[in-house]
C-alpha positions as CSV (number, residue, x, y, z in Angstrom):
1,M,60.6,-60.5,150.7
2,T,62.4,-61.9,153.8
3,D,65.6,-63.7,152.8
4,P,64.9,-67.4,153.5
5,A,68.6,-67.9,154.5
6,T,68.5,-65.4,157.3
7,A,64.9,-65.7,158.6
8,P,64.5,-67.0,162.2
9,G,64.5,-70.8,162.3
10,S,65.7,-70.6,158.7
11,A,66.8,-73.4,156.4
12,Q,70.3,-72.2,156.8
13,Q,70.3,-73.5,160.3
14,K,68.9,-76.9,159.3
15,I,71.4,-77.8,156.5
16,D,73.3,-80.9,157.4
17,T,76.8,-80.7,155.8
18,S,77.9,-84.1,157.2
19,V,75.6,-86.2,155.0
20,P,75.6,-86.1,151.2
21,H,72.3,-84.8,149.6
22,S,71.0,-85.6,146.2
23,A,70.2,-81.9,145.3
24,R,73.7,-80.8,146.1
25,I,75.3,-83.8,144.4
26,W,73.2,-83.0,141.3
27,N,74.4,-79.4,141.5
28,Y,78.0,-80.6,141.6
29,W,77.5,-82.8,138.5
30,L,76.0,-79.8,136.7
31,G,79.1,-77.8,137.5
32,G,77.4,-75.7,140.2
33,K,79.0,-74.4,143.4
34,D,76.2,-75.0,145.9
35,N,77.6,-78.1,147.5
36,Y,79.9,-79.3,150.2
37,P,82.9,-81.6,150.3
38,V,80.8,-84.5,151.5
39,D,78.6,-84.0,148.3
40,E,81.7,-83.8,146.1
41,E,83.1,-87.0,147.7
42,A,79.8,-88.8,147.1
43,G,79.5,-87.5,143.5
44,D,83.1,-88.5,142.8
45,A,82.5,-92.0,144.2
46,Y,79.5,-92.3,142.0
47,T,81.3,-91.2,138.8
48,A,84.1,-93.6,139.6
49,V,81.7,-96.4,139.1
50,F,79.5,-94.7,136.4
51,P,81.0,-91.6,134.7
52,G,77.9,-91.4,132.6
53,I,75.9,-89.9,135.4
54,V,77.2,-86.4,134.5
55,T,75.8,-86.9,131.0
56,I,72.5,-88.0,132.6
57,A,72.4,-84.9,134.8
58,R,73.1,-82.5,132.0
59,S,70.7,-84.3,129.6
60,S,68.0,-84.1,132.2
61,R,68.5,-80.3,132.5
62,A,68.4,-80.0,128.7
63,F,65.2,-82.0,128.6
64,L,63.6,-79.6,131.1
65,R,64.7,-76.6,129.0
66,R,63.2,-78.1,125.8
67,T,59.9,-79.1,127.4
68,I,59.4,-75.7,129.0
69,A,60.2,-74.1,125.7
70,Y,57.5,-76.3,124.0
71,L,55.0,-75.5,126.8
72,A,55.5,-71.8,126.7
73,G,55.8,-71.7,122.9
74,E,53.8,-74.3,121.0
75,A,51.3,-75.2,123.8
76,G,50.7,-71.6,125.0
77,I,51.0,-72.5,128.7
78,R,51.5,-69.5,131.0
79,Q,51.4,-71.2,134.4
80,F,54.0,-73.7,135.7
81,L,54.1,-75.8,138.9
82,D,57.6,-77.1,139.3
83,I,57.9,-79.6,142.2
84,G,61.3,-80.9,143.2
85,T,62.9,-77.7,142.0
86,G,66.5,-78.5,143.1
87,L,69.2,-75.9,143.4
88,P,69.2,-72.9,141.0
89,T,71.3,-73.3,137.9
90,A,71.2,-72.0,134.4
91,D,67.9,-72.1,132.6
92,N,65.6,-72.5,135.5
93,T,61.9,-73.0,134.6
94,H,60.9,-69.3,135.0
95,Q,63.9,-68.1,132.9
96,V,63.0,-70.4,130.0
97,A,59.3,-69.7,130.2
98,Q,59.6,-65.9,130.6
99,R,62.0,-65.5,127.8
100,I,59.2,-66.8,125.5
101,A,56.2,-65.4,127.4
102,P,57.1,-62.7,129.9
103,E,53.7,-63.0,131.6
104,S,54.3,-66.6,132.7
105,R,53.7,-67.4,136.4
106,I,55.8,-70.0,138.1
107,V,55.6,-71.7,141.5
108,Y,58.6,-73.7,142.7
109,V,58.2,-76.4,145.3
110,D,60.9,-78.2,147.3
111,N,61.5,-79.2,150.9
112,D,65.3,-79.2,150.8
113,P,66.7,-76.7,153.3
114,M,69.5,-75.7,151.0
115,V,67.1,-75.0,148.1
116,L,65.0,-72.9,150.5
117,A,68.2,-71.0,151.5
118,H,68.8,-70.2,147.8
119,A,65.1,-69.5,147.0
120,R,65.8,-65.8,146.3
121,A,67.6,-66.8,143.1
122,L,64.4,-68.5,141.9
123,L,62.2,-65.4,142.6
124,Y,63.5,-62.9,140.0
125,S,60.5,-62.5,137.7
126,T,59.7,-60.3,134.8
127,P,57.4,-57.4,135.8
128,Q,54.7,-59.0,133.7
129,G,54.9,-62.4,135.3
130,A,55.4,-63.8,138.8
131,T,57.4,-66.5,140.7
132,A,56.9,-67.9,144.1
133,Y,58.5,-70.6,146.3
134,V,56.7,-73.1,148.4
135,D,58.4,-75.2,151.1
136,A,56.5,-78.4,151.0
137,D,56.9,-82.2,150.5
138,I,55.7,-83.9,147.3
139,L,53.9,-86.4,149.6
140,D,51.5,-83.6,150.6
141,P,49.9,-82.7,147.3
142,D,46.9,-80.9,148.9
143,R,49.3,-78.6,150.8
144,I,51.1,-77.9,147.5
145,L,48.0,-77.1,145.6
146,E,46.6,-74.9,148.3
147,A,49.9,-72.9,148.5
148,A,50.3,-72.7,144.7
149,A,46.8,-71.2,144.3
150,G,48.2,-68.1,145.9
151,T,50.1,-67.4,142.7
152,L,48.5,-69.5,140.1
153,D,44.9,-69.7,138.9
154,L,44.4,-73.4,139.0
155,G,41.2,-73.0,136.9
156,R,43.5,-72.2,134.0
157,P,45.8,-74.7,132.1
158,T,48.9,-75.3,134.1
159,A,52.0,-77.3,133.5
160,L,53.0,-79.7,136.3
161,I,56.8,-80.3,136.2
162,L,58.2,-83.4,138.0
163,S,61.9,-83.6,137.1
164,N,63.9,-86.3,138.8
165,I,61.6,-86.1,141.9
166,L,59.3,-89.2,141.7
167,G,62.3,-91.5,142.2
168,H,62.5,-90.2,145.8
169,I,59.2,-91.9,146.5
170,A,60.1,-95.5,147.3
171,D,56.7,-97.0,146.4
172,H,55.8,-96.6,142.7
173,D,52.0,-96.9,143.4
174,Q,52.3,-94.1,145.9
175,A,54.2,-92.0,143.4
176,R,51.5,-92.6,140.8
177,S,48.8,-91.6,143.4
178,V,50.6,-88.3,144.0
179,V,50.7,-87.6,140.3
180,T,47.0,-88.5,139.9
181,R,46.0,-86.2,142.8
182,L,48.0,-83.3,141.4
183,M,46.7,-83.7,137.8
184,A,43.1,-84.1,139.0
185,A,43.2,-80.6,140.4
186,L,44.2,-79.1,137.1
187,P,41.8,-78.4,134.2
188,S,41.7,-79.7,130.6
189,G,44.6,-78.3,128.6
190,S,47.0,-78.7,131.5
191,H,50.2,-80.7,130.8
192,L,52.4,-83.1,132.8
193,S,56.2,-83.3,132.3
194,V,58.0,-86.2,134.0
195,N,61.6,-87.4,133.7
196,D,63.3,-89.9,135.9
197,G,66.3,-92.3,136.0
198,S,65.3,-95.6,134.3
199,R,66.1,-99.2,134.8
200,G,66.7,-101.6,131.9
201,V,69.1,-99.5,129.9
202,D,72.5,-99.5,131.6
203,P,73.4,-102.1,134.3
204,V,76.5,-100.1,135.4
205,F,74.2,-97.1,136.1
206,E,71.9,-99.4,138.1
207,Q,74.8,-100.8,140.1
208,A,76.1,-97.2,140.9
209,Q,72.6,-96.1,142.0
210,D,72.0,-99.1,144.2
211,A,75.4,-98.5,145.9
212,Y,74.5,-94.8,146.4
213,N,71.1,-95.8,147.9
214,E,73.0,-97.9,150.5
215,S,75.4,-95.1,151.4
216,G,73.2,-93.3,153.8
217,A,72.2,-90.6,151.4
218,V,68.6,-89.9,150.6
219,P,67.8,-92.8,148.2
220,Y,66.6,-92.4,144.7
221,H,64.8,-95.3,143.0
222,L,65.2,-96.0,139.3
223,R,61.9,-97.0,137.5
224,T,61.3,-99.1,134.5
225,V,60.2,-97.4,131.3
226,D,56.7,-98.9,131.8
227,Q,56.5,-97.4,135.2
228,I,57.5,-94.0,134.0
229,T,55.0,-94.3,131.2
230,A,52.3,-95.2,133.7
231,Y,52.5,-91.7,135.2
232,F,50.8,-90.4,132.0
233,E,47.8,-92.8,132.1
234,G,44.7,-91.0,130.9
235,L,46.7,-88.2,129.3
236,D,47.6,-87.6,125.6
237,L,51.3,-88.0,125.1
238,V,53.1,-85.4,123.0
239,E,55.2,-87.0,120.3
240,P,57.6,-88.8,120.5
241,G,56.2,-90.1,123.8
242,V,58.3,-91.5,126.6
243,V,61.8,-91.8,125.4
244,P,65.4,-91.4,126.6
245,V,65.6,-87.7,127.4
246,P,68.2,-86.8,124.7
247,L,65.8,-88.2,122.1
248,W,62.9,-86.0,123.1
249,R,62.7,-83.3,120.4
250,P,66.5,-82.8,120.3
251,D,67.8,-79.4,119.2
252,S,68.8,-79.3,115.6
253,D,72.4,-78.6,116.6
254,T,72.7,-81.6,119.0
255,P,75.1,-84.1,117.4
256,A,73.5,-87.7,117.2
257,P,71.8,-87.9,120.6
258,Q,72.1,-91.3,122.2
259,P,69.8,-93.3,124.5
260,I,70.7,-93.1,128.2
261,G,69.2,-94.3,131.5
262,E,66.9,-91.3,131.9
263,H,63.4,-91.4,130.3
264,G,60.9,-88.6,130.1
265,G,57.8,-87.4,128.4
266,L,55.2,-84.7,128.1
267,A,51.4,-85.1,128.0
268,R,48.3,-83.0,127.7
269,K,45.2,-83.5,129.9
270,P,42.2,-83.9,127.5
């Protein structure tokens, strides 16, 4: 495989280090190193208003880990389409899934140049399984599906993972349309996992996010719980439904998980 960071016209050449970027700020909050001073400054400015964003970032990652473990374990899913991948950290989708089912096949999708530059870290698969990376925008679901079909058999149940990505689509109806198009291409037995920042829980969080959106960085739009729930229309929600992410099937050793401004759920296509 050609290293995406060194290929001609590569993402490495397109990374703008003068403007903060959500994927790099998220990586900073998670304790990662794939960020620049401008991202640290934006992240610190955010936490100065709302320190709880670090808890939200880490709780979101833990939700991803638990849902993937459920899908690969209890639900028997062996194919994963993870859109809005973000920068590699611990417990990426393929690592969680392949620990449980080594034959799992994973396609990651993102259009962030820095994620593309680090794509090699997402492509270490077990010999039994497979991983691939697609450089595409979530607003082009047909392109995503066409490219994913090179690695996944979309005639078999597949898990669609949308973790903190739909908030980047300003119009909620458009976001719902994208989800509907993607799920329409997947067969019965497929699953949808969504988690996003939520309004109506913590006004300080909302104030910090509104200020961030006005900073010149790529905006992220918080949704109401009803709007997040609407993504699952026509699907069968897995218990406990759409809840604050720390409350979705918490680990037995998690001390008294508390509600936060990040809701998520998992549902099966009948």
